[in-house]
N, C-alpha and C positions, 0 to 999 in steps of 0.2 A: 504494500500500500504506500501512499505518500503521506507522511506525517503532516498534519495540518499546520502545526506551528513551525516546524523546521524544514519542511519540504524535502525530507529524506526518503528515498524509495526503499520500501521494505516488502518482501514477498509475504502474502497473507499466511503462508504456512509457517512463518518464523515466529508467530505469536502463539502462546500457550492457549489452551481451550478456555480457561476462565477469562482471560483478557479478550478473547473473541466475543464472548457473551456480554461482557461489560461494555465493550466498544459499541456493539450493536444496540444495546439498551440505551446508552448515553446519547446516541445520535439518531434514535428512532424518529423523533419529530422532524429532523432535517431530511431523513430518507423519504418520508411520506410526502414532503413538499417538493423535494428535488425531482422525484420521478416524473410526476405530471408536467413539471416545468420543462424538463429535458425533452419529453415527447412533443410538447407544444412548440419548443424553440429550436428543434432540430430540422435540418433540411430533409424533406421527404424525397428520397430517390426512387425512381421507377425500376422495375425489373428490366433487364436489357432486352433489346430486340434481337431477332435471329431465331433460327430453327431450334426446336426442343427435341428433335429426333433426327436421325440420319444414319447413313452408312458411309464409311470411309475406310480406305486402306486396302491392302491385299495380303493374303495369307490365310491361316486357319480362322474359321468363324469364331467370333466372340460376341456375345450379347450382353449389354451393360445397361443397368438401370441406376440413375442418380436420383436420390430421394432426399428432400429436406426442406429447409426454411429459406429465408431471403438470401443467405449467403450461398446456399446450394443453387438458388435461382440466379445468382450472379449480380445481385444488387451491389452497386459500386463501380461497375463498368457499363459502357454503353452498348456493347454487343456481346452476344453469347460466345463468340470466338475468343474473347478475352476472359471469359468467366471459367468456372471450374469445369463445366461440361465440355466446352470447346477446347480447353487446354489438355484435358485428359484424352479427348478424341485425337488431337494432333499428335500427342506423345505416343499413343498406341498404334497409330496408323502405319508405322513402318514395320510393325511386327505381326499384326492381325488384320483381318477384315472385320471392322468393328460396326456392329449394329447397336446404336445407343439411343436411349430415351431418357428425358428429364421430366420428373414429376416433383416440382418444388414450388412453394408459394410463400410470399412474404407473410410473416406473422404465425406461421405454422408451429405448433407444439408437436411433440412426439405422437400423442394420440390423434391429433388432427392429420398428421402425415399418414398414419395408418388408415384412417378413413379415406383420405384422398387416393391412396394407392389402390385401395379396394374398389373405389368408384372408377378410377381410370382404367382398371383391368389391363395393365400393360402386357404386351406379348411376353412369352417365356424368355427368361434371361439366365445367363450363366453366373454373373457376379453383380452385386449391388454395392453402391457407395452411399453412406448415410452422412448427412450434415445437419445435426439437430442438437438441441439442448439449451441454447441461450434463451429462447422464448419461454421454455419451461422454467428457467431460473427467474426470469423477469416476472412471471405470473405466480411465483411463490410455491411452485410444486416442491415437495420434499424430495430429498435425494432417494430415499427408499422407493417412493412411488415412481419417480422418474426411471430408476433402474428397472423396475418391474415393467414399466411401459416400454422401455427400450428392448427388453428381452421379449416382450410380446410381439413387438414389431419384427425383430429378428426371426422369431419362431414362425410368424406368418410368412415371411419371405422364403424361409428355407423349407418349412413343412407344407405350406399351402401352395406356394408359387414354384417350388422346386429350384430356388436359387442355390447354386453350388457353394458360394462363399459371399459373405457380407463384410465389407470394409467400413468400419465405424470410425468416423473422425472424432478425435478427442476435443474437449472443450477448449476454446481459444483463451489466451491470457487476458481476461476481461479487465483485470486491474491495470492493464496498459492502455486501455481504450482512451484516446485523448479527449473524446467528447464528454466523458463522464467526470463530474467533479467529485471530490471527496466530501463526505464519507460514503457517498453512493458507490463510487468506483471501488473502494476497498471492500465494501460489503458484498457487492455483486461478484467481485473478483474472488473473494474468499469462498463464496458459494460455488462458483465455477471450478475452483481448484478442488473442492471436496467432491463435486460431481465427477470430475475427471479422475480422481483417485478411485472412486467407487466403480467407475466404468472400467478402468484398467484391471481392477481386481476381479470384477465379474467376468470379463472376457479372457482372463489369463489362461484358463484351461479349456476353452471352447475350441472345437475343431472346425466349426462352420462360420466363425466370426473372428475378425482381427481388428484390434484398435490401431489407428494411425495417430500417434501423438501430434499435437499442434505445437511444434518447436519453432515458432515464428515470432519475432519481436514486432509488436503492433504499435510502432511510433507514428507520429502524424504524417511523416513523409511517405509512408507506404499504405496509408489508409485512404479511403475515399473522402470526398469533401464533407460528408456528414460526421466524420470522426468516429464512426461506429461500425461501418461495413468495410470489407477488404477493398484494396485497390488492386490494379492489375498484377503488381509484383507479388502480393500475398497469394492471389489465386494461382500464380505460376508456381510458387513454392509448395502450396497445398497439393496441386496436381502432381508435381514431381514426387512428393512423398508417397502419394497413393500408388502411382505407377511404378515407382521403384520397389515398393513392397509386393505389388502384383507380379512384377517380373521376377523378383526373387523367389516367390512361391511357385512360379511356373518354370523356373530355371531358364529364363530367357536372357 
């Protein structure tokens, strides 16, 4: 977090649990006023234009589904070619014939994404990429409930849709988001770090799902103009991390 008096950056995990609770309680009145102000005073960016499905490349067939919220949808760039879907497609096109589809919507929580993928009835896919969690945190979902909802989504993809493997993106470092003031930034960042640790533990021994950690520094120069969504460079790093793990798993 950023100490309010001294402006010193401290990772949320560095504080002991009693201090976490005390900090949140002390600044609760500020949190409930900062949240609505940030939503009202933040630039509302649209989802990018461009196709949300396509076929690209040559080689063995691979069918991909990308599922998630505004970041998975590409908010922060103007065209899908610069967003997560477009960059993954480009990176894989030299290895496979990729048939890809994007089902993502701004504001989606994890259970909303499950409803939308059921409604979309996407064609059968081999692998899925998930980008979810931040909206669940913003809406006050508990970690235990979110983990259960994430597992339900993974189970639906693998058991009902026959997806061979699910790559689950870790939570971004919310405590670095330049748009959020303290103590809101610290509080949401602490929750994101806890959710991320829980997700890592839940997926550690699963054979049909893999977590892709979000080891990306979210400073203002690489974020979009709203200071909350990724910019092109972040989408590039995110796509590279997913594709690198996929290629490692496939021995490519």
